[in-house]
C-alpha positions as CSV (number, residue, x, y, z in Angstrom):
1,M,-22.1,-13.9,26.1
2,S,-19.1,-11.6,25.6
3,T,-17.7,-10.8,22.2
4,V,-14.0,-10.7,21.3
5,S,-12.7,-7.8,19.2
6,Y,-9.6,-8.1,17.0
7,Y,-7.7,-6.3,14.3
8,L,-8.5,-7.7,10.8
9,A,-6.0,-7.9,8.0
10,C,-7.0,-8.6,4.4
11,I,-4.7,-9.6,1.6
12,A,-5.4,-9.2,-2.2
13,N,-4.2,-12.3,-4.0
14,R,-3.8,-11.6,-7.7
15,T,-3.4,-15.1,-9.3
16,S,-6.0,-16.9,-7.2
17,N,-8.4,-14.0,-7.5
18,D,-9.3,-14.0,-3.9
19,I,-9.0,-12.2,-0.5
20,T,-7.5,-13.8,2.6
21,F,-9.0,-12.6,5.9
22,I,-6.6,-12.8,8.9
23,N,-7.1,-12.2,12.7
24,L,-4.0,-10.3,13.6
25,D,-4.4,-10.8,17.3
26,T,-4.2,-14.6,17.0
27,S,-2.1,-14.6,13.8
28,Q,-4.6,-17.0,12.2
29,V,-6.2,-17.2,8.8
30,L,-10.0,-17.0,9.2
31,Y,-11.2,-17.7,5.7
32,T,-10.8,-16.8,2.0
33,K,-13.3,-15.1,-0.3
34,N,-13.5,-14.6,-4.1
35,A,-12.6,-11.0,-4.9
36,N,-15.2,-10.8,-7.6
37,T,-18.5,-12.4,-8.7
38,K,-16.9,-13.3,-12.1
39,T,-15.3,-16.5,-10.8
40,D,-14.6,-17.8,-14.4
41,V,-12.2,-14.9,-15.3
42,N,-9.0,-13.5,-13.9
43,S,-10.1,-10.5,-11.9
44,W,-6.5,-9.8,-10.6
45,P,-7.3,-8.1,-7.2
46,T,-4.5,-5.6,-6.7
47,G,-5.3,-2.6,-4.4
48,I,-7.1,-3.0,-1.1
49,A,-8.4,-0.6,1.6
50,F,-10.9,-0.4,4.4
51,S,-13.4,2.4,4.8
52,Q,-12.8,4.9,7.5
53,N,-15.4,3.3,9.8
54,N,-14.1,-0.3,8.9
55,Q,-17.5,-1.3,7.7
56,Y,-16.5,-1.8,4.1
57,L,-13.5,-3.3,2.3
58,Y,-12.6,-2.0,-1.2
59,I,-10.7,-4.0,-3.8
60,T,-9.5,-2.9,-7.2
61,N,-9.7,-5.7,-9.9
62,A,-7.1,-5.0,-12.6
63,G,-8.4,-7.9,-14.8
64,T,-12.1,-6.9,-14.9
65,N,-11.6,-3.1,-14.4
66,E,-13.9,-3.0,-11.4
67,L,-14.0,-1.8,-7.8
68,T,-15.7,-4.5,-5.6
69,V,-16.9,-4.0,-2.1
70,F,-17.1,-6.3,0.9
71,Q,-19.4,-5.5,3.9
72,S,-18.6,-6.4,7.5
73,G,-20.4,-9.1,9.3
74,A,-19.8,-12.4,11.1
75,Q,-18.1,-13.3,7.8
76,W,-17.4,-10.5,5.4
77,S,-19.6,-10.8,2.3
78,L,-19.2,-9.4,-1.2
79,L,-21.7,-6.6,-1.7
80,E,-22.5,-7.4,-5.4
81,K,-24.8,-4.4,-6.0
82,A,-22.0,-2.0,-5.0
83,T,-19.6,-3.2,-7.7
84,Q,-18.5,-0.2,-9.8
85,P,-16.7,-0.2,-13.2
86,V,-13.6,2.0,-13.4
87,K,-11.1,2.8,-16.0
88,N,-8.5,0.3,-17.3
89,K,-6.0,-1.4,-15.0
90,P,-7.0,-0.1,-11.6
91,G,-4.2,-0.5,-9.1
92,N,-3.5,1.2,-5.8
93,I,-6.4,2.7,-3.8
94,L,-6.7,5.2,-0.9
95,V,-9.6,6.1,1.3
96,V,-9.7,9.7,2.5
97,N,-12.6,10.5,4.8
98,D,-15.7,9.5,2.8
99,K,-13.9,9.5,-0.6
100,I,-12.3,6.6,-2.5
101,F,-9.4,7.3,-4.9
102,V,-8.3,4.6,-7.4
103,V,-5.2,4.8,-9.6
104,C,-6.1,3.6,-13.1
105,Q,-2.8,3.0,-14.8
106,A,-3.7,2.1,-18.4
107,D,-5.9,5.1,-18.9
108,N,-3.7,7.5,-16.8
109,V,-6.5,8.7,-14.5
110,I,-7.5,8.9,-10.9
111,A,-11.0,7.7,-10.3
112,S,-12.9,9.4,-7.5
113,L,-15.8,7.7,-5.8
114,A,-18.0,8.1,-2.7
115,Q,-19.7,5.5,-0.5
116,E,-23.4,6.1,-0.1
117,K,-25.0,3.5,2.1
118,D,-24.6,0.2,0.3
119,K,-23.5,1.5,-3.1
120,L,-20.6,3.5,-4.7
121,N,-21.2,6.8,-6.3
122,P,-18.7,7.7,-9.1
123,L,-17.7,11.4,-8.9
124,A,-15.1,12.1,-11.6
125,D,-12.0,10.8,-13.5
126,T,-9.0,13.1,-13.2
127,P,-6.3,12.8,-16.0
128,T,-2.7,12.5,-14.8
129,G,-1.1,13.1,-18.2
130,A,-0.5,11.1,-21.3
131,N,1.6,8.0,-20.7
132,S,2.3,9.1,-17.1
133,L,1.4,5.7,-15.6
134,P,0.1,6.8,-12.1
135,W,1.2,4.4,-9.4
136,G,1.4,5.5,-5.7
137,V,-1.1,7.5,-3.8
138,A,-1.1,9.2,-0.4
139,S,-2.9,12.0,1.4
140,S,-1.7,15.1,3.4
141,P,-1.9,15.0,7.2
142,D,-4.9,17.3,7.1
143,K,-6.7,15.1,4.5
144,N,-7.2,18.0,2.1
145,L,-4.5,17.0,-0.5
146,L,-3.9,13.9,-2.5
147,Y,-0.4,13.0,-3.7
148,V,0.1,10.8,-6.8
149,T,3.4,9.4,-8.1
150,N,3.8,8.8,-11.9
151,Y,6.1,6.0,-12.8
152,N,6.9,7.1,-16.4
153,N,7.4,10.9,-16.0
154,G,8.9,10.9,-12.5
155,K,6.5,13.5,-11.2
156,I,4.7,13.8,-7.8
157,D,1.4,15.5,-8.5
158,T,-0.6,17.3,-5.8
159,Y,-4.4,17.5,-6.0
160,N,-7.0,19.4,-3.9
161,I,-9.6,17.0,-2.6
162,K,-13.1,18.5,-3.5
163,E,-16.6,17.2,-2.9
164,T,-16.9,16.4,-6.6
165,G,-13.4,14.9,-7.1
166,L,-9.9,16.3,-7.6
167,T,-8.3,19.5,-8.9
168,K,-4.6,19.7,-9.8
169,F,-2.6,21.9,-7.5
170,S,1.1,21.5,-8.2
171,S,3.9,19.1,-9.2
172,V,7.3,18.1,-8.1
173,E,9.9,17.0,-10.7
174,T,12.0,14.2,-9.3
175,G,14.1,13.6,-12.4
176,T,13.8,12.1,-15.9
177,P,13.0,8.5,-16.7
178,S,16.5,8.3,-18.4
179,A,18.0,9.0,-14.9
180,N,16.2,5.9,-13.6
181,Y,13.9,8.0,-11.4
182,S,10.8,6.0,-12.2
183,I,8.8,6.2,-9.0
184,T,6.2,4.0,-7.3
185,S,5.1,4.0,-3.7
186,I,4.8,7.1,-1.5
187,C,4.1,7.8,2.1
188,V,3.9,11.2,3.9
189,T,4.8,12.3,7.4
190,N,2.9,14.8,9.6
191,K,5.4,17.5,8.5
192,Y,4.6,17.0,4.8
193,I,7.9,15.2,4.1
194,A,7.4,12.4,1.6
195,Y,9.4,9.2,1.0
196,I,9.2,7.8,-2.5
197,A,10.4,4.5,-3.8
198,C,12.6,4.5,-6.9
199,P,13.1,0.8,-7.7
200,K,15.3,1.2,-10.8
201,A,17.7,3.5,-9.0
202,G,17.6,1.5,-5.8
203,I,16.9,4.7,-3.7
204,I,14.3,6.3,-1.5
205,L,13.7,9.9,-2.5
206,I,12.9,12.5,0.2
207,A,10.7,15.4,-0.8
208,D,9.4,18.5,0.9
209,L,5.8,18.6,-0.4
210,S,5.0,21.9,1.3
211,N,7.7,23.6,-0.8
212,N,7.6,21.3,-3.8
213,R,11.3,20.3,-3.8
214,I,13.5,17.2,-3.5
215,L,15.6,17.3,-0.4
216,D,17.8,14.2,-0.6
217,F,17.8,10.5,-1.2
218,I,18.8,7.3,0.6
219,K,20.7,4.6,-1.3
220,L,19.7,1.1,-0.4
221,E,22.6,-1.3,-0.5
222,T,22.2,-5.1,-0.7
223,P,22.6,-6.2,3.0
224,K,24.6,-9.3,4.0
225,C,21.4,-10.9,5.2
226,S,20.1,-11.2,1.6
227,I,20.7,-14.8,0.5
228,L,19.4,-13.8,-2.9
229,N,22.3,-11.3,-3.2
230,N,20.4,-9.1,-5.7
231,K,20.2,-5.3,-5.7
232,C,17.7,-3.5,-3.5
233,D,14.7,-2.3,-5.5
234,P,12.4,-0.5,-3.0
235,L,8.7,-1.0,-3.5
236,G,6.6,-1.4,-0.4
237,L,6.6,1.5,2.1
238,A,5.2,2.0,5.6
239,L,5.7,4.7,8.2
240,S,5.5,4.0,11.9
241,K,2.7,5.8,13.8
242,D,5.1,8.3,15.3
243,Y,6.8,8.8,11.8
244,K,10.2,8.0,13.3
245,E,10.8,4.9,11.2
246,L,10.3,4.0,7.6
247,Y,10.0,0.3,6.5
248,V,10.9,-0.6,3.0
249,T,10.6,-3.9,1.1
250,S,12.9,-4.8,-1.8
251,P,11.5,-7.7,-3.9
252,C,14.7,-8.6,-5.7
253,A,16.8,-8.6,-2.5
254,G,14.1,-10.3,-0.4
255,T,14.6,-7.9,2.5
256,L,13.0,-5.4,4.8
257,T,15.0,-2.2,5.4
258,I,14.4,0.1,8.4
259,I,15.2,3.8,8.1
260,D,15.5,6.4,10.9
261,T,13.5,9.3,9.5
262,N,15.1,11.8,11.9
263,K,18.6,11.2,10.5
264,N,17.5,9.6,7.2
265,V,19.9,6.7,7.7
266,I,19.5,2.9,7.5
267,I,19.4,1.3,10.9
268,G,18.4,-2.2,10.1
269,N,17.9,-4.9,7.5
270,T,16.1,-8.2,7.7
271,E,15.7,-11.1,5.3
272,V,12.0,-11.8,5.0
273,G,11.3,-14.1,2.1
274,R,10.9,-14.2,-1.7
275,W,9.7,-11.1,-3.5
276,P,8.3,-9.0,-0.6
277,V,6.0,-6.4,-2.2
278,A,4.0,-4.8,0.6
279,V,4.5,-4.0,4.3
280,T,2.3,-2.7,7.1
281,I,2.5,-2.2,10.9
282,H,0.2,-3.4,13.7
283,P,-2.0,-0.4,14.7
284,D,-1.4,-0.9,18.4
285,N,2.0,-2.7,18.4
286,P,4.9,-0.9,16.7
287,N,7.1,-3.9,17.3
288,Q,5.1,-6.1,15.0
289,I,5.5,-5.8,11.2
290,Y,3.7,-7.7,8.4
291,V,5.3,-8.3,5.1
292,V,3.5,-9.7,2.0
293,N,5.9,-12.2,0.3
294,Q,4.5,-12.6,-3.2
295,G,7.1,-15.3,-4.2
296,D,6.2,-17.5,-1.2
297,N,2.4,-16.9,-1.2
298,E,2.6,-15.9,2.4
299,L,2.3,-13.2,5.1
300,A,5.5,-13.0,7.2
301,I,4.9,-11.7,10.7
302,L,8.0,-10.0,12.2
303,N,8.8,-9.0,15.7
304,R,11.4,-6.5,16.9
305,D,14.2,-7.9,19.0
306,L,14.3,-5.5,21.9
307,R,17.7,-6.8,23.1
308,Y,19.5,-4.7,20.5
309,V,20.3,-1.1,21.3
310,R,22.5,-0.4,18.3
311,G,20.3,-0.6,15.2
312,V,17.0,-2.3,14.7
313,I,16.6,-6.0,14.4
314,F,13.4,-7.8,13.4
315,Y,13.0,-11.6,13.1
316,V,10.3,-13.6,11.4
317,D,8.1,-15.1,14.1
318,K,5.5,-16.8,11.9
319,R,4.6,-17.3,8.3
320,L,1.0,-17.6,7.2
321,K,0.0,-19.2,3.8
322,V,-2.3,-17.0,1.8
323,G,-3.6,-17.1,-1.8
324,K,-1.5,-17.1,-5.0
325,S,0.6,-14.1,-5.8
326,P,-0.5,-11.8,-2.9
327,R,0.0,-8.1,-3.8
328,N,-1.3,-5.8,-1.1
329,I,-2.5,-5.8,2.5
330,A,-5.0,-3.7,4.4
331,V,-5.6,-3.6,8.2
332,T,-8.6,-2.2,10.1
333,S,-7.8,1.1,11.9
334,N,-9.6,-0.1,15.0
335,P,-10.5,-3.6,16.5
336,I,-13.6,-5.1,15.1
337,V,-16.1,-7.6,16.6
């Protein structure tokens, strides 16, 4: 009997305290699982990421201050013995090789952990600075550096990734909070160019991380396609595999903006739904984009309209209902069975 492999997407649903598992190849919801064993409390699953080998799924629970782990199988199951307490209000999470890094916003630290068989081994908690409110996290192309954005002080901090955790390397000043340069999500190209979301200012900052300097910014204007007619407040970011396009969600405007990273200009806008907070791209199909619409409790599946040669046009092909208040999405790097 032959087995069918597929790409798996998982969505962290904050209010319903669960994870939605989706087969991306068939665009079907497979099942939903509780994000935490504490079913009588609000665990608030927030950050979500797969291990490098796609055998484990990690979820940060901001309500219970824990990192929970699912293990692959015919149906993914919660690995209760691997649950690991972390500092207060864990948010975004990033897996780099065999290390797991968790942004703990209330305590202003980055928690470093390692997967060892069926359990998590805590390595160290690295302070990000008093009242810094760490938010976004990304790695360098060579996987040796970790970049962390700090919402309150507007700094991009660079850390060396060590066997035992992190060591501070350098910082980039993006501006002061009074200048509305509060920063959130970050993604980095293969040339160490970073794109950083600044929701209050309605801009995408462009930084050269190899030289620790800000290069420019892109102002996001409310497109005509936005029926909400609110200002753009960039939040979710995703880079195409070839680094040529940047996808940006704006929750207030309800739109997805496409940016040409060679020219750093906007080449397309698409209305996607209410309060889009996260975006990702199909690993093998750059013409298919996935947007998490928190206000609609859904995953919007978008396809590129290849008939257009001037600009980029995406259209919503399908909408999948997920849990309540979905916040983040993770996709396996390779097909799974």
